[in-house]
VOTILO-484699 format. One record per residue (C-alpha): residue number from 1; residue in one letter; x, y, z. Coordinates in steps of 0.05 Angstrom, whole numbers. Example, Ala and Ser with C-alpha at 12.3 -4.5 7.8 and 13.67 -1.06 7.14 Angstrom:
<rec num="1" residu="A" xx="246" yy="-90" zz="156"/>
<rec num="2" residu="S" xx="273" yy="-21" zz="143"/>
***
This chain:
<rec num="1" residu="M" xx="-168" yy="352" zz="133"/>
<rec num="2" residu="A" xx="-141" yy="380" zz="70"/>
<rec num="3" residu="L" xx="-68" yy="378" zz="55"/>
<rec num="4" residu="N" xx="-24" yy="433" zz="26"/>
<rec num="5" residu="R" xx="-30" yy="421" zz="-48"/>
<rec num="6" residu="L" xx="29" yy="385" zz="-79"/>
<rec num="7" residu="P" xx="67" yy="418" zz="-136"/>
<rec num="8" residu="R" xx="51" yy="401" zz="-208"/>
<rec num="9" residu="L" xx="105" yy="349" zz="-209"/>
<rec num="10" residu="I" xx="50" yy="299" zz="-192"/>
<rec num="11" residu="A" xx="29" yy="306" zz="-265"/>
<rec num="12" residu="G" xx="96" yy="280" zz="-285"/>
<rec num="13" residu="V" xx="90" yy="213" zz="-250"/>
<rec num="14" residu="A" xx="95" yy="156" zz="-300"/>
<rec num="15" residu="F" xx="28" yy="140" zz="-330"/>
<rec num="16" residu="T" xx="45" yy="67" zz="-332"/>
<rec num="17" residu="A" xx="34" yy="69" zz="-257"/>
<rec num="18" residu="A" xx="-28" yy="111" zz="-265"/>
<rec num="19" residu="A" xx="-62" yy="55" zz="-302"/>
<rec num="20" residu="G" xx="-61" yy="14" zz="-239"/>
<rec num="21" residu="L" xx="-83" yy="68" zz="-191"/>
<rec num="22" residu="A" xx="-146" yy="56" zz="-151"/>
<rec num="23" residu="L" xx="-177" yy="79" zz="-87"/>
<rec num="24" residu="A" xx="-183" yy="43" zz="-22"/>
<rec num="25" residu="G" xx="-256" yy="30" zz="-3"/>
<rec num="26" residu="C" xx="-290" yy="76" zz="45"/>
<rec num="27" residu="A" xx="-338" yy="41" zz="92"/>
<rec num="28" residu="G" xx="-395" yy="84" zz="69"/>
<rec num="29" residu="D" xx="-380" yy="81" zz="-6"/>
<rec num="30" residu="V" xx="-363" yy="10" zz="-25"/>
<rec num="31" residu="A" xx="-395" yy="-38" zz="-74"/>
<rec num="32" residu="P" xx="-430" yy="-102" zz="-52"/>
<rec num="33" residu="A" xx="-388" yy="-161" zz="-30"/>
<rec num="34" residu="E" xx="-347" yy="-194" zz="-83"/>
<rec num="35" residu="N" xx="-314" yy="-262" zz="-73"/>
<rec num="36" residu="T" xx="-250" yy="-270" zz="-111"/>
<rec num="37" residu="G" xx="-199" yy="-325" zz="-115"/>
<rec num="38" residu="T" xx="-212" yy="-399" zz="-125"/>
<rec num="39" residu="P" xx="-170" yy="-451" zz="-88"/>
<rec num="40" residu="D" xx="-125" yy="-491" zz="-133"/>
<rec num="41" residu="A" xx="-139" yy="-564" zz="-122"/>
<rec num="42" residu="G" xx="-70" yy="-581" zz="-148"/>
<rec num="43" residu="A" xx="-32" yy="-534" zz="-103"/>
<rec num="44" residu="S" xx="15" yy="-563" zz="-50"/>
<rec num="45" residu="S" xx="-15" yy="-570" zz="19"/>
<rec num="46" residu="A" xx="52" yy="-564" zz="53"/>
<rec num="47" residu="A" xx="58" yy="-506" zz="101"/>
<rec num="48" residu="P" xx="109" yy="-450" zz="85"/>
<rec num="49" residu="E" xx="174" yy="-458" zz="121"/>
<rec num="50" residu="G" xx="170" yy="-432" zz="192"/>
<rec num="51" residu="T" xx="94" yy="-437" zz="198"/>
<rec num="52" residu="T" xx="43" yy="-489" zz="215"/>
<rec num="53" residu="A" xx="-8" yy="-465" zz="164"/>
<rec num="54" residu="P" xx="-63" yy="-514" zz="146"/>
<rec num="55" residu="S" xx="-77" yy="-531" zz="74"/>
<rec num="56" residu="E" xx="-141" yy="-489" zz="72"/>
<rec num="57" residu="G" xx="-99" yy="-426" zz="68"/>
<rec num="58" residu="L" xx="-130" yy="-357" zz="82"/>
<rec num="59" residu="T" xx="-193" yy="-318" zz="70"/>
<rec num="60" residu="I" xx="-186" yy="-242" zz="72"/>
<rec num="61" residu="L" xx="-243" yy="-194" zz="85"/>
<rec num="62" residu="T" xx="-227" yy="-127" zz="53"/>
<rec num="63" residu="G" xx="-257" yy="-62" zz="28"/>
<rec num="64" residu="R" xx="-197" yy="-46" zz="-16"/>
<rec num="65" residu="D" xx="-198" yy="-38" zz="-91"/>
<rec num="66" residu="K" xx="-200" yy="-106" zz="-125"/>
<rec num="67" residu="D" xx="-140" yy="-92" zz="-170"/>
<rec num="68" residu="E" xx="-97" yy="-72" zz="-110"/>
<rec num="69" residu="V" xx="-120" yy="-134" zz="-72"/>
<rec num="70" residu="A" xx="-106" yy="-180" zz="-130"/>
<rec num="71" residu="W" xx="-36" yy="-152" zz="-139"/>
<rec num="72" residu="V" xx="-18" yy="-158" zz="-65"/>
<rec num="73" residu="V" xx="-45" yy="-229" zz="-60"/>
<rec num="74" residu="S" xx="-7" yy="-248" zz="-122"/>
<rec num="75" residu="E" xx="58" yy="-221" zz="-93"/>
<rec num="76" residu="F" xx="43" yy="-256" zz="-27"/>
<rec num="77" residu="E" xx="34" yy="-323" zz="-62"/>
<rec num="78" residu="K" xx="99" yy="-313" zz="-99"/>
<rec num="79" residu="E" xx="136" yy="-304" zz="-33"/>
<rec num="80" residu="F" xx="98" yy="-361" zz="0"/>
<rec num="81" residu="P" xx="87" yy="-412" zz="-56"/>
<rec num="82" residu="A" xx="53" yy="-462" zz="-10"/>
<rec num="83" residu="Y" xx="-6" yy="-413" zz="-6"/>
<rec num="84" residu="A" xx="-13" yy="-408" zz="-82"/>
<rec num="85" residu="G" xx="-86" yy="-416" zz="-101"/>
<rec num="86" residu="K" xx="-107" yy="-419" zz="-28"/>
<rec num="87" residu="V" xx="-119" yy="-345" zz="-13"/>
<rec num="88" residu="Q" xx="-190" yy="-321" zz="-23"/>
<rec num="89" residu="T" xx="-215" yy="-250" zz="-16"/>
<rec num="90" residu="V" xx="-284" yy="-223" zz="0"/>
<rec num="91" residu="I" xx="-289" yy="-150" zz="-21"/>
<rec num="92" residu="A" xx="-343" yy="-111" zz="15"/>
<rec num="93" residu="G" xx="-352" yy="-49" zz="57"/>
<rec num="94" residu="A" xx="-318" yy="-46" zz="124"/>
<rec num="95" residu="Q" xx="-384" yy="-48" zz="163"/>
<rec num="96" residu="D" xx="-407" yy="-107" zz="122"/>
<rec num="97" residu="N" xx="-343" yy="-144" zz="138"/>
<rec num="98" residu="L" xx="-351" yy="-129" zz="212"/>
<rec num="99" residu="D" xx="-423" yy="-154" zz="211"/>
<rec num="100" residu="R" xx="-399" yy="-218" zz="175"/>
<rec num="101" residu="M" xx="-347" yy="-230" zz="229"/>
<rec num="102" residu="R" xx="-400" yy="-223" zz="282"/>
<rec num="103" residu="A" xx="-446" yy="-272" zz="247"/>
<rec num="104" residu="E" xx="-390" yy="-323" zz="238"/>
<rec num="105" residu="A" xx="-360" yy="-314" zz="308"/>
<rec num="106" residu="G" xx="-380" yy="-385" zz="329"/>
<rec num="107" residu="N" xx="-349" yy="-415" zz="266"/>
<rec num="108" residu="P" xx="-303" yy="-364" zz="234"/>
<rec num="109" residu="Q" xx="-293" yy="-371" zz="159"/>
<rec num="110" residu="A" xx="-241" yy="-316" zz="149"/>
<rec num="111" residu="G" xx="-173" yy="-304" zz="178"/>
<rec num="112" residu="F" xx="-154" yy="-232" zz="162"/>
<rec num="113" residu="L" xx="-189" yy="-164" zz="163"/>
<rec num="114" residu="W" xx="-157" yy="-115" zz="114"/>
<rec num="115" residu="G" xx="-186" yy="-45" zz="122"/>
<rec num="116" residu="G" xx="-234" yy="-9" zz="167"/>
<rec num="117" residu="T" xx="-236" yy="50" zz="214"/>
<rec num="118" residu="Q" xx="-204" yy="53" zz="282"/>
<rec num="119" residu="Q" xx="-274" yy="53" zz="313"/>
<rec num="120" residu="Q" xx="-293" yy="-10" zz="276"/>
<rec num="121" residu="F" xx="-229" yy="-46" zz="297"/>
<rec num="122" residu="E" xx="-240" yy="-25" zz="369"/>
<rec num="123" residu="Q" xx="-310" yy="-53" zz="366"/>
<rec num="124" residu="A" xx="-284" yy="-119" zz="337"/>
<rec num="125" residu="A" xx="-230" yy="-123" zz="390"/>
<rec num="126" residu="A" xx="-280" yy="-109" zz="446"/>
<rec num="127" residu="E" xx="-325" yy="-164" zz="420"/>
<rec num="128" residu="G" xx="-269" yy="-215" zz="420"/>
<rec num="129" residu="L" xx="-266" yy="-223" zz="345"/>
<rec num="130" residu="L" xx="-192" yy="-207" zz="335"/>
<rec num="131" residu="A" xx="-130" yy="-244" zz="356"/>
<rec num="132" residu="S" xx="-69" yy="-210" zz="387"/>
<rec num="133" residu="Y" xx="-6" yy="-208" zz="344"/>
<rec num="134" residu="T" xx="54" yy="-162" zz="341"/>
<rec num="135" residu="P" xx="78" yy="-156" zz="269"/>
<rec num="136" residu="K" xx="151" yy="-153" zz="254"/>
<rec num="137" residu="S" xx="145" yy="-80" zz="233"/>
<rec num="138" residu="D" xx="107" yy="-59" zz="295"/>
<rec num="139" residu="S" xx="160" yy="-9" zz="318"/>
<rec num="140" residu="A" xx="154" yy="31" zz="254"/>
<rec num="141" residu="V" xx="81" yy="50" zz="270"/>
<rec num="142" residu="P" xx="69" yy="104" zz="322"/>
<rec num="143" residu="D" xx="33" yy="80" zz="385"/>
<rec num="144" residu="K" xx="-27" yy="125" zz="371"/>
<rec num="145" residu="Y" xx="-41" yy="85" zz="308"/>
<rec num="146" residu="K" xx="-45" yy="16" zz="339"/>
<rec num="147" residu="D" xx="-80" yy="-23" zz="393"/>
<rec num="148" residu="P" xx="-41" yy="-28" zz="458"/>
<rec num="149" residu="N" xx="-62" yy="-102" zz="462"/>
<rec num="150" residu="H" xx="-37" yy="-114" zz="391"/>
<rec num="151" residu="Q" xx="-105" yy="-134" zz="363"/>
<rec num="152" residu="W" xx="-102" yy="-84" zz="305"/>
<rec num="153" residu="I" xx="-52" yy="-37" zz="273"/>
<rec num="154" residu="A" xx="-60" yy="20" zz="224"/>
<rec num="155" residu="E" xx="-37" yy="8" zz="153"/>
<rec num="156" residu="M" xx="-53" yy="75" zz="122"/>
<rec num="157" residu="L" xx="-78" yy="145" zz="139"/>
<rec num="158" residu="L" xx="-136" yy="179" zz="104"/>
<rec num="159" residu="P" xx="-134" yy="255" zz="112"/>
<rec num="160" residu="E" xx="-197" yy="291" zz="89"/>
<rec num="161" residu="V" xx="-185" yy="351" zz="44"/>
<rec num="162" residu="I" xx="-218" yy="409" zz="7"/>
<rec num="163" residu="I" xx="-217" yy="394" zz="-68"/>
<rec num="164" residu="Y" xx="-228" yy="447" zz="-122"/>
<rec num="165" residu="N" xx="-237" yy="449" zz="-197"/>
<rec num="166" residu="S" xx="-168" yy="473" zz="-221"/>
<rec num="167" residu="N" xx="-198" yy="500" zz="-286"/>
<rec num="168" residu="L" xx="-238" yy="550" zz="-246"/>
<rec num="169" residu="L" xx="-197" yy="562" zz="-184"/>
<rec num="170" residu="T" xx="-124" yy="562" zz="-161"/>
<rec num="171" residu="K" xx="-92" yy="541" zz="-96"/>
<rec num="172" residu="D" xx="-94" yy="615" zz="-76"/>
<rec num="173" residu="T" xx="-166" yy="629" zz="-95"/>
<rec num="174" residu="A" xx="-195" yy="564" zz="-68"/>
<rec num="175" residu="P" xx="-222" yy="560" zz="4"/>
<rec num="176" residu="Q" xx="-165" yy="552" zz="53"/>
<rec num="177" residu="D" xx="-203" yy="525" zz="113"/>
<rec num="178" residu="W" xx="-269" yy="494" zz="133"/>
<rec num="179" residu="A" xx="-296" yy="561" zz="158"/>
<rec num="180" residu="D" xx="-285" yy="591" zz="89"/>
<rec num="181" residu="L" xx="-337" yy="543" zz="60"/>
<rec num="182" residu="G" xx="-391" yy="581" zz="97"/>
<rec num="183" residu="K" xx="-373" yy="649" zz="69"/>
<rec num="184" residu="P" xx="-423" yy="683" zz="21"/>
<rec num="185" residu="E" xx="-375" yy="682" zz="-38"/>
<rec num="186" residu="W" xx="-383" yy="607" zz="-43"/>
<rec num="187" residu="K" xx="-458" yy="611" zz="-53"/>
<rec num="188" residu="D" xx="-480" yy="555" zz="-102"/>
<rec num="189" residu="K" xx="-408" yy="536" zz="-114"/>
<rec num="190" residu="I" xx="-403" yy="475" zz="-69"/>
<rec num="191" residu="V" xx="-422" yy="404" zz="-87"/>
<rec num="192" residu="I" xx="-425" yy="352" zz="-31"/>
<rec num="193" residu="R" xx="-430" yy="276" zz="-31"/>
<rec num="194" residu="D" xx="-495" yy="260" zz="5"/>
<rec num="195" residu="V" xx="-472" yy="260" zz="77"/>
<rec num="196" residu="M" xx="-512" yy="208" zz="114"/>
<rec num="197" residu="A" xx="-496" yy="152" zz="65"/>
<rec num="198" residu="S" xx="-421" yy="165" zz="67"/>
<rec num="199" residu="G" xx="-373" yy="148" zz="122"/>
<rec num="200" residu="T" xx="-323" yy="198" zz="94"/>
<rec num="201" residu="M" xx="-374" yy="256" zz="94"/>
<rec num="202" residu="R" xx="-401" yy="238" zz="163"/>
<rec num="203" residu="T" xx="-330" yy="243" zz="190"/>
<rec num="204" residu="I" xx="-317" yy="310" zz="156"/>
<rec num="205" residu="Y" xx="-382" yy="342" zz="179"/>
<rec num="206" residu="A" xx="-378" yy="313" zz="249"/>
<rec num="207" residu="S" xx="-306" yy="339" zz="255"/>
<rec num="208" residu="I" xx="-332" yy="409" zz="240"/>
<rec num="209" residu="V" xx="-381" yy="403" zz="298"/>
<rec num="210" residu="Y" xx="-327" yy="372" zz="342"/>
<rec num="211" residu="S" xx="-281" yy="432" zz="333"/>
<rec num="212" residu="S" xx="-332" yy="477" zz="367"/>
<rec num="213" residu="F" xx="-353" yy="424" zz="417"/>
<rec num="214" residu="A" xx="-281" yy="416" zz="440"/>
<rec num="215" residu="K" xx="-276" yy="490" zz="456"/>
<rec num="216" residu="D" xx="-337" yy="500" zz="501"/>
<rec num="217" residu="G" xx="-376" yy="434" zz="503"/>
<rec num="218" residu="S" xx="-429" yy="460" zz="456"/>
<rec num="219" residu="P" xx="-441" yy="439" zz="383"/>
<rec num="220" residu="D" xx="-479" yy="503" zz="366"/>
<rec num="221" residu="A" xx="-422" yy="540" zz="330"/>
<rec num="222" residu="G" xx="-408" yy="477" zz="289"/>
<rec num="223" residu="Y" xx="-482" yy="471" zz="271"/>
<rec num="224" residu="E" xx="-482" yy="544" zz="249"/>
<rec num="225" residu="L" xx="-423" yy="533" zz="203"/>
<rec num="226" residu="L" xx="-456" yy="471" zz="173"/>
<rec num="227" residu="K" xx="-519" yy="513" zz="162"/>
<rec num="228" residu="Q" xx="-478" yy="564" zz="124"/>
<rec num="229" residu="I" xx="-445" yy="510" zz="82"/>
<rec num="230" residu="D" xx="-513" yy="480" zz="67"/>
<rec num="231" residu="A" xx="-536" yy="549" zz="42"/>
<rec num="232" residu="N" xx="-475" yy="549" zz="-5"/>
<rec num="233" residu="T" xx="-486" yy="478" zz="-29"/>
<rec num="234" residu="V" xx="-514" yy="473" zz="-100"/>
<rec num="235" residu="S" xx="-521" yy="397" zz="-99"/>
<rec num="236" residu="Y" xx="-518" yy="336" zz="-55"/>
<rec num="237" residu="A" xx="-493" yy="281" zz="-101"/>
<rec num="238" residu="A" xx="-522" yy="212" zz="-92"/>
<rec num="239" residu="N" xx="-455" yy="177" zz="-98"/>
<rec num="240" residu="P" xx="-381" yy="194" zz="-107"/>
<rec num="241" residu="D" xx="-382" yy="187" zz="-183"/>
<rec num="242" residu="D" xx="-438" yy="238" zz="-188"/>
<rec num="243" residu="M" xx="-399" yy="285" zz="-144"/>
<rec num="244" residu="Y" xx="-337" yy="276" zz="-186"/>
<rec num="245" residu="T" xx="-375" yy="292" zz="-250"/>
<rec num="246" residu="Q" xx="-409" yy="354" zz="-221"/>
<rec num="247" residu="L" xx="-342" yy="380" zz="-197"/>
<rec num="248" residu="D" xx="-310" yy="366" zz="-265"/>
<rec num="249" residu="Q" xx="-366" yy="402" zz="-302"/>
<rec num="250" residu="G" xx="-366" yy="462" zz="-256"/>
<rec num="251" residu="T" xx="-435" yy="449" zz="-227"/>
<rec num="252" residu="G" xx="-397" yy="461" zz="-163"/>
<rec num="253" residu="Q" xx="-327" yy="490" zz="-159"/>
<rec num="254" residu="V" xx="-309" yy="460" zz="-92"/>
<rec num="255" residu="T" xx="-321" yy="396" zz="-52"/>
<rec num="256" residu="V" xx="-293" yy="360" zz="9"/>
<rec num="257" residu="W" xx="-267" yy="289" zz="4"/>
<rec num="258" residu="N" xx="-206" yy="245" zz="18"/>
<rec num="259" residu="M" xx="-135" yy="263" zz="-2"/>
<rec num="260" residu="Q" xx="-120" yy="196" zz="-35"/>
<rec num="261" residu="D" xx="-176" yy="209" zz="-85"/>
<rec num="262" residu="A" xx="-151" yy="279" zz="-96"/>
<rec num="263" residu="L" xx="-83" yy="251" zz="-116"/>
<rec num="264" residu="I" xx="-107" yy="193" zz="-158"/>
<rec num="265" residu="Q" xx="-165" yy="220" zz="-197"/>
<rec num="266" residu="P" xx="-126" yy="273" zz="-237"/>
<rec num="267" residu="L" xx="-80" yy="218" zz="-262"/>
<rec num="268" residu="K" xx="-127" yy="160" zz="-268"/>
<rec num="269" residu="N" xx="-186" yy="198" zz="-299"/>
<rec num="270" residu="N" xx="-153" yy="264" zz="-320"/>
<rec num="271" residu="R" xx="-197" yy="304" zz="-273"/>
<rec num="272" residu="P" xx="-182" yy="379" zz="-265"/>
<rec num="273" residu="W" xx="-172" yy="376" zz="-190"/>
<rec num="274" residu="G" xx="-128" yy="410" zz="-139"/>
<rec num="275" residu="Y" xx="-133" yy="407" zz="-64"/>
<rec num="276" residu="I" xx="-120" yy="447" zz="-1"/>
<rec num="277" residu="M" xx="-100" yy="425" zz="69"/>
<rec num="278" residu="P" xx="-146" yy="464" zz="116"/>
<rec num="279" residu="S" xx="-105" yy="512" zz="157"/>
<rec num="280" residu="S" xx="-142" yy="493" zz="222"/>
<rec num="281" residu="G" xx="-126" yy="419" zz="212"/>
<rec num="282" residu="A" xx="-154" yy="358" zz="178"/>
<rec num="283" residu="P" xx="-188" yy="298" zz="209"/>
<rec num="284" residu="V" xx="-144" yy="238" zz="193"/>
<rec num="285" residu="L" xx="-177" yy="171" zz="191"/>
<rec num="286" residu="V" xx="-138" yy="109" zz="207"/>
<rec num="287" residu="D" xx="-148" yy="49" zz="162"/>
<rec num="288" residu="G" xx="-125" yy="-14" zz="197"/>
<rec num="289" residu="V" xx="-112" yy="-88" zz="192"/>
<rec num="290" residu="G" xx="-121" yy="-145" zz="241"/>
<rec num="291" residu="I" xx="-121" yy="-220" zz="249"/>
<rec num="292" residu="I" xx="-189" yy="-252" zz="259"/>
<rec num="293" residu="K" xx="-194" yy="-304" zz="314"/>
<rec num="294" residu="N" xx="-192" yy="-369" zz="274"/>
<rec num="295" residu="D" xx="-142" yy="-421" zz="295"/>
<rec num="296" residu="K" xx="-144" yy="-456" zz="227"/>
<rec num="297" residu="Q" xx="-120" yy="-394" zz="190"/>
<rec num="298" residu="E" xx="-79" yy="-360" zz="244"/>
<rec num="299" residu="A" xx="-10" yy="-380" zz="217"/>
<rec num="300" residu="A" xx="-28" yy="-357" zz="146"/>
<rec num="301" residu="A" xx="-57" yy="-292" zz="173"/>
<rec num="302" residu="K" xx="7" yy="-277" zz="211"/>
<rec num="303" residu="D" xx="48" yy="-289" zz="148"/>
<rec num="304" residu="F" xx="2" yy="-243" zz="108"/>
<rec num="305" residu="M" xx="4" yy="-189" zz="163"/>
<rec num="306" residu="D" xx="80" yy="-188" zz="162"/>
<rec num="307" residu="F" xx="82" yy="-188" zz="86"/>
<rec num="308" residu="L" xx="32" yy="-131" zz="79"/>
<rec num="309" residu="M" xx="62" yy="-89" zz="134"/>
<rec num="310" residu="D" xx="133" yy="-96" zz="110"/>
<rec num="311" residu="P" xx="161" yy="-26" zz="97"/>
<rec num="312" residu="T" xx="182" yy="-45" zz="26"/>
<rec num="313" residu="M" xx="111" yy="-67" zz="10"/>
<rec num="314" residu="Q" xx="82" yy="-4" zz="42"/>
<rec num="315" residu="A" xx="129" yy="38" zz="0"/>
<rec num="316" residu="K" xx="104" yy="3" zz="-63"/>
<rec num="317" residu="L" xx="32" yy="15" zz="-45"/>
<rec num="318" residu="A" xx="48" yy="88" zz="-32"/>
<rec num="319" residu="T" xx="81" yy="94" zz="-100"/>
<rec num="320" residu="D" xx="29" yy="56" zz="-141"/>
<rec num="321" residu="Y" xx="-36" yy="70" zz="-102"/>
<rec num="322" residu="Y" xx="-20" yy="136" zz="-67"/>
<rec num="323" residu="Q" xx="-32" yy="106" zz="1"/>
<rec num="324" residu="I" xx="-5" yy="147" zz="59"/>
<rec num="325" residu="P" xx="29" yy="95" zz="103"/>
<rec num="326" residu="A" xx="17" yy="97" zz="177"/>
<rec num="327" residu="M" xx="88" yy="73" zz="188"/>
<rec num="328" residu="D" xx="152" yy="112" zz="177"/>
<rec num="329" residu="I" xx="179" yy="96" zz="107"/>
<rec num="330" residu="P" xx="254" yy="106" zz="94"/>
<rec num="331" residu="T" xx="265" yy="168" zz="52"/>
<rec num="332" residu="D" xx="300" yy="130" zz="-3"/>
<rec num="333" residu="Q" xx="237" yy="87" zz="-12"/>
<rec num="334" residu="Q" xx="186" yy="143" zz="-10"/>
<rec num="335" residu="P" xx="151" yy="161" zz="-76"/>
<rec num="336" residu="D" xx="164" yy="229" zz="-107"/>
<rec num="337" residu="W" xx="97" yy="257" zz="-84"/>
<rec num="338" residu="M" xx="114" yy="244" zz="-11"/>
<rec num="339" residu="K" xx="181" yy="279" zz="-18"/>
<rec num="340" residu="A" xx="154" yy="339" zz="-55"/>
<rec num="341" residu="D" xx="159" yy="408" zz="-25"/>
<rec num="342" residu="G" xx="94" yy="427" zz="8"/>
<rec num="343" residu="F" xx="72" yy="356" zz="26"/>
<rec num="344" residu="N" xx="45" yy="360" zz="96"/>
<rec num="345" residu="I" xx="-10" yy="330" zz="137"/>
<rec num="346" residu="N" xx="-37" yy="382" zz="185"/>
<rec num="347" residu="E" xx="-73" yy="333" zz="229"/>
<rec num="348" residu="A" xx="-130" yy="361" zz="272"/>
<rec num="349" residu="K" xx="-127" yy="343" zz="345"/>
<rec num="350" residu="I" xx="-188" yy="300" zz="358"/>
<rec num="351" residu="D" xx="-207" yy="257" zz="417"/>
<rec num="352" residu="W" xx="-235" yy="200" zz="377"/>
<rec num="353" residu="K" xx="-270" yy="169" zz="437"/>
<rec num="354" residu="V" xx="-309" yy="233" zz="449"/>
<rec num="355" residu="F" xx="-320" yy="240" zz="374"/>
<rec num="356" residu="A" xx="-349" yy="170" zz="369"/>
<rec num="357" residu="E" xx="-395" yy="183" zz="428"/>
<rec num="358" residu="H" xx="-427" yy="242" zz="394"/>
<rec num="359" residu="Q" xx="-421" yy="230" zz="319"/>
<rec num="360" residu="D" xx="-489" yy="198" zz="308"/>
<rec num="361" residu="E" xx="-523" yy="252" zz="350"/>
<rec num="362" residu="W" xx="-490" yy="308" zz="311"/>
<rec num="363" residu="M" xx="-504" yy="278" zz="243"/>
<rec num="364" residu="T" xx="-576" yy="262" zz="260"/>
<rec num="365" residu="Y" xx="-585" yy="335" zz="281"/>
<rec num="366" residu="W" xx="-554" yy="357" zz="214"/>
<rec num="367" residu="A" xx="-601" yy="312" zz="174"/>
<rec num="368" residu="D" xx="-663" yy="333" zz="212"/>
<rec num="369" residu="N" xx="-650" yy="407" zz="223"/>
<rec num="370" residu="I" xx="-598" yy="433" zz="175"/>
<rec num="371" residu="K" xx="-597" yy="397" zz="108"/>
<rec num="372" residu="G" xx="-635" yy="437" zz="56"/>
<rec num="373" residu="K" xx="-652" yy="491" zz="107"/>
<rec num="374" residu="G" xx="-590" yy="534" zz="104"/>
<rec num="375" residu="N" xx="-626" yy="590" zz="69"/>
<rec num="376" residu="S" xx="-684" yy="593" zz="118"/>
***
């Protein structure tokens, strides 16, 4: 899922913006739930003009970075003053948020789900947890990135990329595709985030198996490549921070991870990273948003949906947080890194329904039969 590496102009982006950069939460790599925002008892209970919002406001379930969430909520309350002090956020992993929605289905406590995979949103929709709503910016998002019944819509795209230590490799000497990672020259030069604990890594590894399965209905060639990659892996890091450190220090020269991190970390933490878009294509995850079925918060949730999905807001999030919007952003609003020569998402063709049907099977096989056995 790697992208063609952007030119060095990224390094010239203003560092005032870099101070605010942060990653969106991955379902498999998110901190425990954090409740933020305390209702202001003195705030007006009047509904914003054009809505019938109740005084209780809105509770948002999200896996996004708390600084990004705080900024967006603050901007929302400025535009809708009647909600000031009445928006609360619960920051947790996407799976935790889905489980919470299920547990509260009979008496929902939240009104908006901000973040999660396409598969998780499809599950929530199938279980009757999401309300139908067509946001004002719906036409800007391609049909493949939204629910035909308008129960969820993609906010951003998460391509998975090959990342390399730029002190040790260049864009020309780094691996150019997934298959390259299995070649003998990368023996003991790859560091990997522990796969089974990470939604990002499970997607990457399952997509390697899918590429062979899609050709002949057999996962065997994909398993063989994963065995070769295992033989080249010097370390399975327990968490993303450990992986980052090992890549920085040269314990491994190469890893695989998401593009947003590959863009942000060199600026935010001065990491020596570059990245490659795999020539055969990158799995691109969809990170979506949706309105939770909750009549008491529905009006507020609709207002927040339209605010968040406004093209101007999406352009700001792309500029400040390196999000890749799922919607088309006008060229004059795109950040420099999106307009740079070489920016391209070479999206792999994946039937996500078939992928979802087999992912657990493939990853269980990897854990039981491949991990730590590549040299045998």
